[in-house]
N, C-alpha and C positions, 0 to 999 in steps of 0.2 A: 337174437343172432349176433355173434361176434364176427367181425370181419378182419382178416389178417392183411395187414398192409405191408407190401413187399415192392421193392425195386428189382425189376428184371432187367438184366443186360441183353440187349437186343441180339448180340452175336451168340448169347448161350440160350436163347429163347427155345430153340428145337430141343435142348437138353432139359429144359423146365426147371432149371436151377434158379434159386433165389440169389440175386447178387448180395443182397443183405436185407436182413429183417428189420423193417422200419419200426413195427410195433403192432399192437392190437387195438382196433377201434370198436367200442361198445356203444352203439347209438342210444342205448337206454340210459348209460350212465352220462353221456356226453350230450344230452339234449340242450339245445340251445333256444 
């Protein structure tokens, strides 16, 4: 599974818009 990492502006939360797209996190590729 790939998780989309985003920062949500609290004031825009009802609208569900992403304030900025931080990037994608793939736990299979990024195992530690």
